[in-house]
C-alpha positions in Angstrom: 0.2 -0.1 0.3 1.3 3.7 -1.0 4.0 2.4 -3.4 7.0 4.1 -3.0 5.9 5.8 0.1 6.0 2.6 2.1 2.6 2.5 3.1 0.9 4.5 5.8 3.1 4.0 8.5 6.2 3.9 6.3 7.4 0.3 7.2 8.2 -0.7 3.8 10.6 2.2 3.1 13.6 0.3 3.9 12.7 -2.5 1.5 12.1 -0.4 -1.4 15.3 -0.4 -2.8 16.2 -4.1 -2.6 12.5 -5.6 -2.8 10.7 -2.7 -4.5 9.8 -5.3 -7.4 7.6 -7.6 -4.8 5.8 -4.9 -3.3 2.7 -4.2 -5.1 1.0 -1.2 -4.3 -3.1 -1.7 -4.6 -6.3 0.2 -4.3 -7.7 0.4 -1.1 -9.6 -3.2 -1.9 -9.3 -5.2 1.1 -11.4 -8.1 -0.5 -9.7 -7.9 -3.4 -5.8 -7.6 -1.7 -7.3 -10.9 0.6 -8.9 -12.7 -2.8 -5.3 -12.4 -4.3 -3.6 -13.7 -1.5 -5.7 -16.6 -1.2 -4.9 -17.3 -5.3 -1.3 -16.9 -5.4 -0.8 -19.1 -1.7 -2.8 -21.8 -3.4 -0.6 -21.0 -6.7 2.3 -22.0 -4.2 3.5 -18.5 -3.3 3.7 -17.4 0.2 1.9 -13.7 -0.1 2.0 -11.1 2.6 -1.3 -9.1 2.2 -1.7 -5.6 4.5 -4.5 -4.2 5.6 -3.3 -0.9 6.7 -5.7 -0.7 9.2 -7.3 -4.0 10.6 -11.0 -2.2 10.9 -11.5 -2.5 7.0 -10.7 -6.1 6.8 -14.5 -6.2 7.3 -15.0 -5.8 3.6 -12.9 -9.2 2.6 -14.4 -11.0 5.6 -15.4 -13.6 3.1 -12.3 -14.4 1.8 -10.9 -14.7 4.7 -13.4 -16.8 7.1 -15.3 -19.0 4.0 -12.3 -19.3 1.8 -9.0 -18.8 3.1 -9.9 -20.9 6.7 -11.9 -23.1 5.0 -9.7 -24.8 2.3 -7.5 -27.3 4.6 -10.8 -28.5 5.8 -12.4 -28.9 2.4 -9.8 -30.7 0.3 -6.7 -30.5 2.8 -4.7 -27.6 0.5 -2.1 -25.6 2.0 -3.1 -22.0 2.3 0.2 -20.1 3.2 -0.9 -16.2 3.4 -0.1 -13.6 6.0 -2.3 -10.5 6.5 -0.6 -8.0 8.5 -2.9 -6.2 10.8 -2.4 -2.8 12.3 -5.0 -2.5 15.1 -5.6 -1.0 18.5 -6.5 2.2 20.0 -4.4 4.7 22.2 -3.5 6.8 19.2 -6.9 9.1 19.2 -7.7 7.6 15.7 -11.4 7.4 16.3 -13.8 4.2 15.8 -13.0 3.0 12.0 -9.2 3.2 13.0 -8.4 1.9 16.4 -10.9 -1.1 16.7 -9.7 -4.3 17.8 -10.8 -7.1 15.2 -9.1 -10.0 16.6 -12.2 -11.7 18.4 -13.8 -12.1 14.9 -11.3 -14.4 13.7 -10.5 -16.2 16.9 -13.4 -18.6 17.0 -12.8 -19.3 13.0 -11.3 -22.5 12.4 -8.5 -22.5 10.3 -6.6 -18.9 11.1 -3.8 -18.6 13.3 -3.5 -15.3 15.1 -0.2 -13.5 16.1 0.1 -10.6 18.6 3.8 -9.9 19.2 4.8 -6.7 21.2 8.3 -6.5 21.3 10.8 -5.9 18.4 12.5 -9.7 18.7 8.7 -10.9 18.6 7.5 -9.1 16.0 10.5 -10.4 13.7 10.5 -14.0 14.5 6.8 -14.3 14.6 6.7 -12.8 11.1 9.2 -15.4 10.0 7.3 -17.8 11.7 3.9 -16.7 10.0 5.4 -16.5 6.5 6.8 -20.3 6.9 3.5 -21.5 8.0 1.3 -23.7 5.9 -2.1 -21.9 7.0 -3.2 -18.7 6.9 -1.7 -16.3 9.7 -3.4 -13.1 10.9 -0.6 -11.2 12.0 -1.7 -8.2 14.7 0.6 -5.1 14.8 0.0 -2.7 18.0 0.0 1.0 15.5 0.8 2.6 19.2 3.9 0.4 19.6 5.5 0.9 16.0 7.6 4.2 17.2 7.6 3.5 21.1 10.7 4.1 22.3 10.2 2.9 25.5 10.5 -1.0 24.0 13.3 -0.5 21.3 15.3 -3.5 21.0 19.0 -4.0 19.1 18.4 -6.8 16.6 20.9 -9.1 14.9 21.7 -8.9 11.1 21.2 -12.6 10.8 17.8 -13.9 10.0 15.7 -15.0 13.7 14.9 -18.4 14.3 11.4 -18.5 13.6 8.8 -18.8 17.1 6.7 -21.2 17.4 3.4 -20.1 16.9 1.2 -20.6 20.2 3.8 -20.0 22.7 3.1 -17.4 25.3 6.0 -15.6 27.1 6.4 -14.9 30.5 8.0 -11.2 31.1 7.8 -11.1 34.6 7.9 -13.7 37.1 6.0 -13.3 40.9 4.0 -15.2 42.9 1.1 -13.5 44.0 -0.7 -12.7 41.3 -1.0 -13.6 37.6 -1.9 -10.5 35.0 -2.6 -12.0 31.3 -2.8 -9.9 28.4 -1.1 -9.4 24.7 -0.3 -6.2 22.4 0.3 -2.7 24.0 -1.6 -3.6 27.6 1.3 -5.8 28.3 3.6 -2.9 29.1 0.5 -1.1 31.0 0.7 -4.7 33.5 4.5 -4.6 33.5 4.0 -1.1 34.8 1.6 -1.5 37.0 3.3 -4.9 38.1 6.3 -2.8 39.2 4.0 -0.4 41.2 2.8 -3.5 43.5 5.9 -4.6 43.6 7.3 -1.2 45.5 4.6 -2.7 48.6 6.0 -6.3 48.5 3.7 -7.9 46.2 5.2 -9.8 43.4 3.1 -9.9 40.1 3.5 -12.4 36.9 3.0 -10.7 33.5 2.1 -13.1 30.8 2.5 -12.2 27.3 0.0 -14.5 24.9 2.1 -13.4 22.1 -0.3 -16.1 20.1 -4.1 -16.2 20.5 -5.1 -18.8 18.4 -3.7 -21.7 18.7 -3.6 -20.2 22.5 -1.2 -21.7 24.8 -3.4 -23.2 27.3 -0.5 -25.2 29.1 1.1 -21.6 30.0 -2.0 -20.2 31.3 -3.0 -22.9 33.3 0.0 -23.2 35.0 0.4 -19.7 35.5 -3.2 -19.5 37.4 -2.4 -22.6 39.5 1.1 -21.5 40.5 -0.3 -17.5 41.3 -3.9 -18.8 42.1 -5.2 -15.4 41.4 -5.7 -14.2 38.0 -6.1 -10.8 36.3 -6.8 -10.7 32.6 -6.2 -7.7 30.9 -7.3 -6.5 27.2 -7.7 -3.9 24.9 -10.9 -4.6 23.5 -14.4 -3.9 24.9 -14.9 -6.6 27.5 -18.1 -8.7 26.4 -17.3 -11.2 23.6 -13.6 -10.5 23.8 -10.7 -13.2 24.2 -10.3 -12.4 28.3 -13.6 -13.9 28.7 -12.7 -17.0 26.4 -9.4 -17.4 28.4 -11.4 -16.8 32.0 -13.7 -19.7 30.8 -10.6 -21.7 30.4 -9.1 -20.9 33.6 -12.4 -21.7 36.0 -13.1 -24.7 34.0 -9.5 -26.1 34.3 -8.1 -24.7 37.2 -10.7 -24.0 39.4 -9.7 -26.1 42.4 -6.2 -23.8 42.8 -7.9 -20.4 42.4 -8.3 -17.9 45.7 -10.3 -15.6 44.0 -12.7 -15.3 41.0 -10.8 -14.7 37.6 -11.4 -11.3 36.7 -11.3 -9.6 33.2 -10.7 -5.8 32.6 -11.7 -4.4 28.9 -12.5 -1.3 27.8 -16.2 -0.1 27.2 -18.7 -1.6 25.3 -19.1 1.2 22.5 -17.7 2.7 19.5 -14.2 3.6 19.9 -14.3 7.4 20.6 -12.5 10.1 19.0 -12.1 12.5 21.4 -8.9 12.1 23.3 -10.3 12.4 26.7 -13.2 9.9 25.9 -11.0 7.7 24.5 -8.4 7.9 27.9 -12.2 7.1 29.7 -13.0 4.5 27.2 -9.9 2.3 27.4 -8.5 0.3 30.5 -6.0 2.8 32.6 -3.0 1.7 34.3 -5.0 3.2 37.5 -8.1 0.7 36.7 -5.4 -2.3 36.3 -3.6 -1.5 39.8 -6.8 -1.1 41.9 -8.3 -4.2 40.0 -5.1 -6.4 41.1 -4.7 -4.6 44.5 -8.7 -5.9 45.0 -7.8 -9.5 43.7 -4.8 -9.5 46.5 -6.9 -8.1 49.1 -9.5 -10.9 48.3 
């Protein structure tokens, strides 16, 4: 998207000199982009399609959930395609450029979903997604693109692909488990640091992959800490956090010392006004209050 410009966020500009002939400019026609990806994948290529903003994948919904996701089930065919999905709020971009669409696809068998939160994971999960024989939705949080606090030095050599479906423990602790993904991993880490000053040691688990979900890691941490707080940027109702909470309460109930708590945004479209978006989204203060309530339960 954007041709020589390098897409809306300039992410492809460093690739133009060497790989410009492989970067195809396109109209904003998401259904066509996804259809071309499905066809190219079936023809033996490994296309990487880009939605620019994940919100507009809706116009290509059928290509993903009824075509790409079903082909392995229908005749055993490989569909090695990646769909880059810039997503999320925290940028005051309004209701059409800030949505969390991952729950739309979380319940669709045949689609894999990865959500890197660090530069190293972003690189390695892209390598894993491109190598995968099935369609992978690659969610990259817009608010993290140029966030100076998460910078990492990456080696020149190609990364070893991460296994899709493996969570990452970002912080270890025994008093409380905080589970999140995307940009909110960092909110949880900052809250965990505040709790540590009062002698409360919280673990922070970055799901990193939503489909497949790392159920063993989730359940092991819940059993270890006995109190679980799930934090998501998406609205709570119907969100992935509620699904993870159900898994924990069904499979680790005997180890729990408190109900699993899920924090999510309000059940409204994402507001455009900065103060309203701040009110709409879960804040660090809300996370800290919920964490302390669970500790005191």
